[in-house]
VEXDREN-2710 file (C-alpha; in Angstrom, 1 decimal):
% VEXDREN-2710
k/r/px/py/pz
1/MET/0.0/0.0/0.0
2/LEU/1.1/3.5/-0.7
3/TYR/0.2/6.3/1.7
4/ILE/0.1/9.6/-0.1
5/SER/-0.6/13.0/1.5
6/GLY/-2.3/14.7/-1.4
7/PHE/-4.3/14.9/-4.5
8/LEU/-1.3/15.0/-6.8
9/LEU/0.6/11.7/-6.8
10/VAL/3.6/11.1/-9.0
11/LEU/5.1/7.6/-9.4
12/THR/8.2/7.8/-11.5
13/VAL/11.0/5.5/-12.5
14/SER/14.2/6.6/-14.1
15/PHE/17.1/4.5/-15.3
16/SER/20.5/5.2/-16.8
17/GLY/21.5/3.5/-20.0
18/CYS/19.3/1.0/-21.8
19/ALA/16.4/0.1/-19.4
20/ARG/14.9/-3.4/-19.1
21/GLU/11.3/-3.1/-20.4
22/VAL/8.2/-4.8/-19.2
23/TYR/5.5/-5.6/-21.8
24/ASN/1.7/-5.5/-21.5
25/VAL/1.8/-3.4/-18.4
26/VAL/-1.5/-3.0/-16.5
27/TRP/-2.0/-0.7/-13.5
28/GLU/-5.1/-1.4/-11.6
29/GLY/-5.9/0.1/-8.2
30/VAL/-8.2/2.1/-6.0
31/VAL/-8.0/5.7/-4.8
32/ALA/-9.0/6.0/-1.2
33/ASP/-9.3/8.6/1.6
34/GLU/-6.4/8.2/4.0
35/LEU/-8.4/9.2/7.1
36/THR/-11.6/7.2/6.5
37/GLY/-10.4/4.5/4.1
38/LYS/-13.4/5.3/1.9
39/PRO/-13.0/5.3/-1.9
40/VAL/-12.6/8.6/-3.7
41/PRO/-14.9/8.5/-6.8
42/HIS/-14.3/10.5/-10.0
43/ALA/-10.6/11.2/-9.3
44/ARG/-8.6/11.8/-12.4
45/ILE/-5.7/9.5/-13.0
46/SER/-3.2/10.5/-15.7
47/ALA/-0.2/8.3/-16.4
48/SER/2.9/8.5/-18.6
49/ALA/4.7/5.3/-19.5
50/SER/8.4/5.6/-20.3
51/TYR/9.9/3.1/-22.8
52/GLN/13.1/2.6/-24.7
53/GLN/12.7/4.0/-28.1
54/ASN/16.2/3.0/-29.2
55/ILE/19.5/2.3/-27.4
56/ASP/20.1/5.9/-26.7
57/GLU/16.6/7.5/-26.4
58/THR/13.5/7.0/-24.3
59/ALA/10.0/8.0/-25.2
60/GLU/6.7/8.4/-23.4
61/LEU/3.1/7.3/-23.9
62/ASN/0.4/9.2/-22.0
63/GLN/-3.1/8.0/-21.0
64/TYR/-5.7/9.0/-18.4
65/SER/-8.7/7.5/-16.6
66/LEU/-11.3/8.4/-14.1
67/SER/-12.0/6.4/-10.9
68/ASP/-15.5/4.9/-10.8
69/GLU/-17.9/5.3/-7.9
70/TYR/-15.9/2.7/-5.9
71/GLY/-12.6/4.6/-6.5
72/ARG/-11.4/1.9/-8.9
73/PHE/-9.3/2.7/-12.0
74/LYS/-7.3/0.7/-14.7
75/LEU/-4.6/1.8/-17.1
76/ALA/-2.8/-0.4/-19.7
77/PHE/0.3/0.2/-21.8
78/PRO/1.9/-2.0/-24.5
79/ARG/5.4/-1.6/-22.9
80/ALA/7.2/0.5/-20.2
81/PHE/10.2/0.5/-17.9
82/GLY/8.7/3.3/-15.8
83/LEU/5.4/5.0/-15.0
84/THR/4.6/8.5/-13.8
85/LEU/1.1/8.4/-12.2
86/ARG/-0.8/11.6/-11.2
87/VAL/-4.0/11.5/-9.2
88/SER/-6.1/14.7/-8.8
89/ALA/-9.3/15.1/-6.7
90/PRO/-10.9/18.2/-5.4
91/GLY/-10.2/19.0/-1.7
92/TYR/-7.1/16.9/-1.4
93/LEU/-3.4/18.0/-1.0
94/SER/-0.6/17.0/-3.3
95/GLY/2.1/14.4/-3.1
96/LEU/5.1/13.0/-4.9
97/GLN/6.2/9.4/-4.7
98/TYR/8.8/7.2/-6.4
99/LYS/8.2/3.6/-7.3
100/THR/10.3/1.0/-9.2
101/VAL/8.1/-1.0/-11.6
102/LYS/9.3/-4.6/-11.8
103/LYS/6.3/-6.6/-13.1
104/ALA/3.5/-6.3/-15.7
105/GLU/0.6/-6.4/-13.3
106/LEU/0.6/-3.5/-10.8
107/GLY/-1.9/-2.8/-8.1
108/ASP/-2.1/-0.5/-5.1
109/THR/-4.5/1.3/-2.9
110/LEU/-3.6/5.0/-3.3
111/PHE/-4.4/6.8/0.0
112/ILE/-4.7/10.5/-0.3
113/SER/-5.2/12.9/2.6
114/PRO/-7.8/15.8/2.7
115/ASN/-6.4/17.4/5.9
116/PRO/-3.1/19.3/6.0
117/PHE/-1.4/19.8/9.3
118/ASN/0.0/23.2/10.3
119/ALA/3.7/22.7/9.7
120/SER/6.2/25.5/10.3
121/LEU/8.4/25.8/7.2
122/VAL/11.6/27.8/6.9
123/VAL/11.2/30.1/3.9
124/ARG/14.0/31.9/2.1
125/LYS/13.7/34.0/-1.0
126/MET/16.0/35.7/-3.5
127/ASP/17.1/39.2/-2.7
128/LEU/18.0/41.2/-5.8
129/SER/19.3/44.2/-3.8
130/GLY/22.6/42.5/-3.0
131/PHE/24.4/39.3/-1.9
132/SER/25.2/38.1/1.6
133/PRO/26.1/34.7/3.1
134/ASP/22.4/33.8/3.5
135/VAL/21.2/34.7/-0.1
136/PRO/20.7/31.3/-1.8
137/PHE/23.2/31.3/-4.6
138/VAL/25.3/28.3/-5.6
139/ARG/28.0/29.1/-8.1
140/GLU/31.6/28.8/-9.4
141/ILE/34.0/31.7/-9.3
142/HIS/36.6/32.0/-12.1
143/PHE/39.6/34.4/-12.3
144/GLN/39.9/35.7/-15.8
145/ASN/43.0/36.9/-17.8
146/ASN/45.2/37.0/-14.7
147/ILE/48.7/35.6/-15.1
148/ARG/49.0/34.8/-11.4
149/THR/45.7/32.8/-11.4
150/ARG/46.0/31.2/-14.8
151/GLY/45.2/27.5/-14.5
152/LYS/43.8/27.9/-11.0
153/SER/40.8/25.8/-10.2
154/PRO/37.5/27.7/-9.8
155/VAL/36.2/28.4/-6.3
156/ARG/32.9/26.8/-5.6
157/TRP/30.2/28.0/-3.2
158/GLY/27.7/25.4/-2.1
159/PHE/24.6/25.8/0.1
160/ASP/23.8/24.4/3.5
161/PHE/20.1/24.1/4.1
162/LEU/20.6/23.1/7.7
163/SER/22.2/26.4/8.6
164/GLY/20.6/28.4/5.8
165/ARG/23.9/29.7/4.4
166/ASN/26.2/29.5/1.5
167/THR/29.5/27.8/2.3
168/LEU/32.9/27.4/0.8
169/ASN/33.3/24.1/2.7
170/LEU/31.6/21.6/0.4
171/ASP/31.8/19.0/3.2
172/SER/29.2/21.0/5.0
173/ALA/27.2/21.8/1.8
174/ASP/24.0/20.0/0.7
175/ILE/24.3/21.1/-3.0
176/TRP/26.9/22.8/-5.2
177/VAL/27.4/23.2/-9.0
178/VAL/30.1/22.4/-11.5
179/VAL/30.2/24.4/-14.7
180/ASN/31.4/22.7/-17.9
181/GLU/33.8/25.2/-19.4
182/GLN/33.3/23.7/-22.9
183/ASN/29.5/24.1/-23.3
184/GLY/28.6/26.1/-20.2
185/ARG/26.2/23.6/-18.9
186/ILE/25.7/23.3/-15.1
187/LEU/25.9/20.1/-13.1
188/LEU/24.0/20.2/-9.8
189/ASN/25.7/18.0/-7.2
190/ALA/24.5/16.6/-3.8
191/SER/26.4/15.4/-0.8
192/SER/27.1/11.7/-0.3
193/GLY/24.4/11.4/2.3
194/GLY/21.8/13.4/0.4
195/GLY/20.4/13.7/-3.1
196/ILE/18.5/15.7/-5.7
197/PHE/15.0/14.9/-7.1
198/PRO/14.2/17.0/-10.2
199/VAL/10.6/17.8/-11.0
200/VAL/10.2/18.5/-14.7
201/GLU/6.4/18.6/-15.0
202/GLY/4.5/21.9/-14.7
203/SER/5.7/25.4/-13.9
204/SER/7.6/26.6/-10.9
205/GLU/4.3/28.0/-9.4
206/GLU/2.7/24.5/-9.8
207/PHE/5.7/23.0/-8.1
208/LEU/5.7/25.5/-5.3
209/LEU/2.0/25.3/-4.5
210/GLY/1.0/21.9/-6.0
211/TYR/3.6/19.5/-4.6
212/THR/3.2/19.3/-0.8
213/GLN/4.8/15.8/-0.3
214/ALA/8.4/15.1/-1.1
215/PRO/9.5/11.7/-2.3
216/ASP/11.2/9.4/0.2
217/GLU/13.4/7.7/-2.4
218/GLY/14.7/8.1/-6.0
219/TYR/17.2/10.9/-5.2
220/GLN/20.2/11.4/-7.5
221/LYS/23.7/12.4/-6.5
222/SER/24.1/14.7/-9.6
223/TYR/21.9/16.1/-12.2
224/MET/22.7/18.0/-15.4
225/ILE/20.4/21.1/-15.5
226/LYS/18.4/21.4/-18.7
227/GLY/16.5/24.6/-18.0
228/ASP/13.0/23.2/-18.1
229/GLU/12.8/22.0/-14.5
230/ALA/10.0/23.3/-12.3
231/GLY/12.1/22.7/-9.2
232/PHE/14.0/20.2/-7.1
233/PHE/13.5/18.4/-3.8
234/VAL/16.9/18.2/-2.0
235/LEU/17.7/15.6/0.6
236/CYS/20.2/17.2/3.0
237/ARG/23.5/15.7/3.8
238/ASN/22.2/14.1/7.0
239/GLY/19.9/11.9/4.9
240/VAL/16.8/13.1/6.9
241/ASN/15.8/16.8/6.3
242/VAL/14.4/17.8/3.0
243/ALA/14.3/21.2/1.2
244/LYS/12.2/22.3/-1.7
245/MET/14.3/24.4/-4.2
246/ILE/12.7/26.7/-6.7
247/PRO/15.5/28.1/-9.0
248/GLU/15.4/31.3/-10.9
249/ASN/14.4/30.8/-14.6
250/LYS/17.9/31.8/-15.8
251/ILE/21.6/31.2/-15.1
252/CYS/23.0/34.0/-13.0
253/ILE/26.4/35.4/-14.3
254/LEU/28.2/38.2/-12.5
255/SER/31.4/39.8/-13.9
256/TYR/33.4/42.4/-12.1
257/THR/36.9/43.6/-11.1
258/ASN/38.0/43.0/-7.5
259/SER/40.1/45.3/-5.4
260/ALA/43.3/43.6/-6.6
261/GLY/42.5/44.4/-10.2
262/GLN/41.5/40.9/-11.1
263/ARG/38.7/40.1/-13.5
264/ILE/36.2/37.8/-11.8
265/GLN/33.2/35.9/-13.2
266/GLU/30.7/34.1/-11.0
267/LYS/28.2/31.7/-12.6
268/GLY/25.5/29.7/-10.9
269/ILE/21.9/29.4/-9.7
270/ARG/19.9/31.6/-7.4
271/PHE/16.9/30.1/-5.9
272/ASN/14.0/30.4/-3.4
273/TYR/13.6/27.5/-1.1
274/LEU/11.4/25.9/1.6
275/PHE/13.0/23.9/4.4
276/GLN/11.2/21.4/6.6
277/PRO/12.7/21.3/10.1
278/ASP/10.0/19.1/11.6
279/LEU/11.5/15.6/11.5
280/LYS/8.1/14.0/12.3
281/ASN/6.7/15.5/9.1
282/ARG/10.0/15.8/7.2
283/LEU/8.5/15.1/3.7
284/SER/5.5/17.5/4.0
285/PHE/5.4/21.0/2.5
286/PRO/1.8/22.3/3.1
287/VAL/0.8/25.5/1.3
288/SER/0.7/28.5/3.6
289/ALA/0.6/32.2/3.4
290/SER/4.4/32.4/3.7
291/VAL/4.8/30.0/0.8
292/ILE/2.5/32.1/-1.3
293/LYS/4.7/35.2/-0.6
294/VAL/7.7/33.3/-2.0
295/GLU/5.7/32.5/-5.1
296/LYS/4.9/36.2/-5.7
297/ALA/8.5/37.1/-5.2
298/ALA/9.5/34.6/-7.7
299/ASN/7.1/36.1/-10.2
300/ARG/8.6/39.5/-9.7
301/VAL/12.1/38.1/-10.4
302/SER/11.1/36.4/-13.6
303/ASN/9.2/39.3/-14.9
END
């Protein structure tokens, strides 16, 4: 059984390389209220089946269904190595879950909760007026056209969600970035005890307000940023606390000359984030007035 706190459930599987597919996949289950156990009728279930199109590429097949009066639903796919399943029903909060699919016949009771608890989230937002140690900004610093610093490795700033500060000590950082000098792409890295869970569906607003349950597994140690991500869940280096990271919709590049006359370039990601300090409810991110304020601030930045 899967216990989900919300109306938006995502079950996703990702593999590296050529994935082993399962044929004639059938997902059959029931959507039920977590508190009462009663079925939730007329819930919308949309699913995306990922399959191996060729040795290097994957593709997706999308389908949807509505639960009947008893909360039952059924979806079928000709082949798949992973499924992304979303369930929506009025009056229920959202959730995000990870599940590995290993057989053709799948069945679960999907419990969704209508009642959020009043959790106290730590909220941080981008400040465009300047930079300080607590402004969320992971980046690389490069020294340009300086004979004394030629060949010098870049300086990297990571971010520590537990203390809410940027840090040069990557051993105490939960995330940091590595910039590819050839193509400029950014690799987001996580600590050995933590991880990154990218959410690529929907907008940053939908991620901020629509996903109130973090996954408990499926986190990656590194992720190449593509630019279309709605946001990220970040498992902190202690392997327990979770943060919800909403990046700016562009790469931040700062170029300047320091007091020693050296040309400096900083390149990285600025972001808003929500941090859950409550270990009893460590995966939950209920919508609140403070969260909505962050959403409005993000809109001002992007506009």
